[in-house]
N, C-alpha and C positions, 0 to 999 in steps of 0.2 A: 523420400529422398534422404537416405542415411548419409550424414556428412562427419567429418573430423576436422577440427581446427586447431592451428598452432600459431602463436605470435611469437616471432624472434625478438631479440632484445632491442632491436632498432625500429620496431613497431610493424615490420612487414608481416601481413597476414597469409597464411598458407591454409588453404580449405581443400579437402579431397573427398570424393565420393567413391567408393570401392564397389566395382562391379567384376566380381572374380570370373563371371561367366564370359566376359568379352575377351577378345585376343588382341585388343587395341587400347590405347589411352589417348584421350584428348586433353591437351594442357596448353596453358597460356599465362601471359602477364597482362593484366588489365590496368590501365592507368587512368585515374580520373582527371584528365586533361584533354582539350580539344580547341577547336576554334573559338569557343565562348571564353576561353581563358586567354586569349591573346590581345595584345593591344593593336591599335590600327595599323601602326608602322611595320608590324610583323605578321599581318593577316596572311594565312596560309602555311606559316612556319610548322605548326603541328602536323599537318600532312606531309610536308617535305621532310621533316624529321623521320617520319615513319618510313618513307621511302629510302632515306639516305642509311639508315641503320644496317639495312641489307648490303651496303656497298662496301663493307670492310670493317673489321674490328682489330684489335690488337693480336688476335690469334688467327683471324682468318681472312682471306680475300673474298670478294663478292662471288667468285666462282666457287671457292672451297664451301662457302655457306649452302650454295645451291646443291653442290655435289653430296656433302655429308648427309644431307636430309634425303635426297633422292636416291643415293646408293642403297639405302635400306628400305625404299618404297614408301618414304614418309611424305607427308603434305605439311607445308607451312605458309602462312600468309599473315597479313596485317590489315587493319582498317583504322580509319580515323573519322570520328563523328564530332558534333559540337561539344559534347562533354566527356567522351571517352576515346581513348586510344588502346588498341588491343594488338598483340603479337601472340600468335598461336600456331598449334602444330597438332597433328594426329599422327600416331606411330604405333607400329606393332609393339606389344608390351615390353619386349626385351630391349627396345631402343628408346625407352623413356628418357634415360639419363642423357643420352646424346641430344635429343630435342630439347630438354631443358638446358643443357650447356650451350646450345646454339643461341635460344631466346635470351637467356641470361647475359650472355655475351654482347647481344644487341644493346641491351639496357645499360650494362657496366661500363663496356669498352669500346664504343664507336670511334672510329678515326676520321670519318668524314674526308677521304682522300680527295685531293683536289681535282684530279682528272675524273673521277667518278662524279664529283659536284657538277662539273661543266656538263657531262652528259646527261645526268638525271634532271637537272633543270630544264633541259629541252623536253625529256620525257614527260615531266609534270605539265609543261606548258602545252604539249599535245593533248595531254589528258584534259586540260582546261578548255582547248579548242573543241575536242570531241563532245565535252558537255555543252558547250555553247551551240553545237550543231543539233543538239537533242532537246527539242522544244518541251517535251513533258519533264525534263530535268531542270531546264532554265527557268520555267514558270515557278518551279518549287522555290529557287533561289530568290526570285523576285518577290514572292509571297512572304518568304521569311524576312526579307529585307524591310518590306514595308510594314509588317506585322512589328519589327523590333528595329526600328531605324536608328542610325547612329549609335550602334551599341554592338559589341562582339557577338551576342546571339544572332543578330540580324545579318552578319556577314558570311561570305561565302566560305566553305569548308577549304576549298582549293586554293583560295586567295588569287588576286589579280596576277597576270603573267609578269609584270613589271617588278613586282615585289618579289616574286619567286626567283627571278633572273638576278636580284640584288643581294640575296642571302650570302652570307659568308659562313665559314666553318665556325668562327667565333661566335656568330649569332644562334647557330645551332646548339653550341655547346652551352652558351648561356641560357638558352631556352630551357635545355634538359636540367641544368642546374636548378633553376626556379621551378620548374613543373613536374619533374620526375623525382618523387621521394618515397620512401617506404610507407609513409602514413597514407598516401593516396594511391598505392598500388595493391594488387591482389595477385597472388600465384594460386592457380586453381588446376586441379588434375581430376579427370573423370575416367574411370575404366578399371582395368587389371593392374592394379598396384598396391603397394603397401604404404600406409600413411606415414609411418615413422621413418621408413627408409627415404620415402620422398623428401620429408623434412630436412634430413640430414644432406641430400643433394642440394636442395635450395640453400640451407645454411652455409654450405662450402662455398657457393658462388655469391650470395648476396647479403650475408650477414653484416658485412660492413658497408653496405650502401646507404648513402646519406638518409637521415630519418625524417628531416622536415622539408615541406614545400616553402617556397619563398614567394607565392604570389597570393593576392587577394581576388576572389571571384568578383567580376563586375555586375551591378544590378542588372535584372533582367525586367525590363519594363514594356508591357504591351502598349503600343500605340494605335495601330491600324492605319491603313492608307490605301492609295489607288496607284495602279500602274497599268499602262497599255503599251504594247509594242506589236505593230503590223509587220508580218513576214509573209513572203511569198511561198506559202506552204498550203498543203490541201486542208488542214484541219484548224479549228481554233480551240485553244485551251483556255479553260476557264476555272478560276479558283476563287471561292467566297469563303472567308474565314472570320474567326471571332476569337476573343480571348478564351484559352482553354483553362487546364488545371496543372498544377505542379504535381510531382510524385507524392507528395506528402498531404495533399489536399484530401479532407474527408469526402469529397464529392468524386474522387478518382475513379471509384467502381461504379458509381451510378452513370457518370460520363461515359465510361468504357461500354456499359451495357446500351446506353442510348445510343452511341456511335454505331454500335453493331446493327440494332434494329432499324436505324434510320438510314444507313447506307453502307453497311458491312457485308452484304452478300447479295446473292441473286433473288432472295425472298424479301429483301429490305424494301422499305417504303420508297426510297429514292429509285432503285433498280426497276421496281415493278411500275411505278408511275411514269417515270421519264424514258425508260428503254422499252419495257413490255407493253405498256398501253399506248404510249404516244410515238415509240420509234424515233426518238430524237437524237439518240446517242448511241456509241457502241459501248463507251465506258463512262461511268458514273458511280461515284462512292464517296463516302464521308470518312473522316479519319481523326484521330486524336493523338497529338504528340505533346508528351509531358517533358518537361526539363526541371531542374533542382528548384528553381525559384518562379517559374510561370510555365505556360503551355500554350498550345494552339488547337482549336478545333476548325476542320475544314471540310470543304465540299468541292471535289473535283469533277469536272466534265470535259470530255474529248468530243468535239462535234464539228458539223459543217458551220461555217460562219453565219450562214444565212439563218440558222435556227437559234441564235444567241437571244435574240429578243423573245423567243418562245420560252427558252429554257429557265432564264432567270426568273420570271414571274412564277413559273411552275415551282422552282426550288423554294421561292419564298411563301407560297402557298402551302408546300409541305412543312415548312417551318412554322407557319401560322397554325397549322393543325395540331402539331405535336405540343405547341405551347397552350393551346386552348383546350385541347381535348385529351384526356388520359388514354394512353396507349392500351392495347388488349392484353391480357394475361398470356394469350398464345404468343404474342409478338415477344414479350419479356422472356418467356420460358425458352423460346427458340433462341434468342439472343444469348441467354445465360448458357445454353447448352452449347452454342458454338464457341463461346468463349472458353469454357471449361475444356472442351474437345480439343482446341487448338493448343491449349497450354499442355494438356496430358500427351498429346501426340508429339509436341516439340520435345518434351522431356525423355522421349525414348531415344533421342539422340544424345550420345555422350557430349558432342560439340556443343549443341544447344543448351544442355544442362550446365555445361561449364560456364557458358555465357551468362545464363540466369543466375547462378551462384555469385559470380564476380560482380555483376550489377547490383545484385541485392545487398551484398556486403558493402560495397562501395557507397550505396545510396543510404542504406538503413542501419548498417553494421551489424546485420543479422541475416540469416536464411529464413524467409517467410515460409512455413510449412504449407504443403499443398492444401491440406485440410483448412487452414486459415483462409487462403485465397479463396477456395470453394465456399466457405461460409460467407465470406463478404460479398461474393457474387450473387449467391442465393438470397441474401438479405435485402438486396436491392427491390424496391417496390415500384408500383405505378406512380405513387406519389413522388418518389425519389427521381423517377425519369423526367416527371413533369418539372420538378424543381431545377434539375439539370439543364433542360431545354430553356427554361426562363432564365437561369443564370447566363448561359452561353450566349443567347441571342440579343441581350441587352447591351452588349458591349460594341464599340465603333467597329464597323466591318472592316476587314482587309480584303480588297477586290483587285484581282489582277488578270489580265487577259493577254495572250499571245498568238499571233498567227493571222488567220483569215478573219479580221474583226472590223470589217467596213461599217457595220452597223450594229450597235449594242446599247443596252441601257447604261447611262453613265453613272458616275458615283453618287451624284445628287439625287438620282431617282432611287437608287437602291437605298440610300440613306433615309429618304423620305418615307419609304415604305417600312423601314425598320423603326423609325421614329414612331409611326403608327402602331407597329408591332409592340414597342415598349409601352405605349399606353394600354394596349390589349392586356399585355402582361401584368400591369399595375392594377387593372380591373380585376383580373383573375385572383391576384394576391390579396386584394382587399375582401374577397369572398371566401378566402380560405380560413 
């Protein structure tokens, strides 16, 4: 992945990857801010800002924003996560400057028209209600909240409806003044373009943008906890989780390989044992979510409520197996190939490449060469996998259930087993 970088006088970083064979360009502005950088009284404002910048600027109305992009066949969108907000587009190569002008206009000149504020608040409230009607979305919010209680990282990205309805235009302006700055922003373009010309385009629009952010990130402290909610739906949704790893942790790659072989695909241990051998679920998988100062490892299953008492002990048994016994070389190699393949396949997309570049630059202030990532994945050993499992499963669990959950192992039962597991882990460590 060949890239070029330029830093403007205000600290704004611009990175391009030229692909002259393409007829298109994917570009965007990524900001290192999101719900994890909100105070409790403005929870949901990151997401609402992302919506509202589309509703008018000093140069364009909401309709003009949509028309200018779609008149040339382009696509644009945005997203908000806990630590990132992104505004991006994909255009034919000759329309690159138009796309940049629109996106930069979002960032530099939003007006937050009063009539649009009223309408968009209700749009976001409907988005919140839609999420609340989607159990496999809701349970992940509960899971995050119990893992990181009473802190920004644990709160919903969308925020509560009552707070969204209370936001004012001044709230949005104040938030952007504090959280949007050149030092925590990236402009990235991938495709058929010239780096130097693109830099001039960006400089003309954002060279005078404020340099420094005015917020201090809140601590990210994993706690763990328990939550249940009975709903009259067909399935039960179960999440069991543990303290994971932050992006900068030396165990990041061992945990990634472990998660893949443990529950990352149809050949994984969880899928084979729980779905293929026992037929207890349709969906079961493990995952790892990293943040800047902490992380989460989780196991999710969607199943009939009557099967919960069976599946939780099976999950626990599979955990015990990977802690006590080294995984096989075949499993490790398969997981490594899966990780490498998914990365390389994603980078064939210009949009995905732009995303990777932006995140790596915001997190590490450098682009990690593919060869380096491959080397780190390849270096993971069976011993590293076992250490990763031992590290993950000794933390206090996060346990959330939602749906048809009339009968299930309670938190105390889960904790008692894991306390025994901690004892087993200590015995293993004593013999290493």
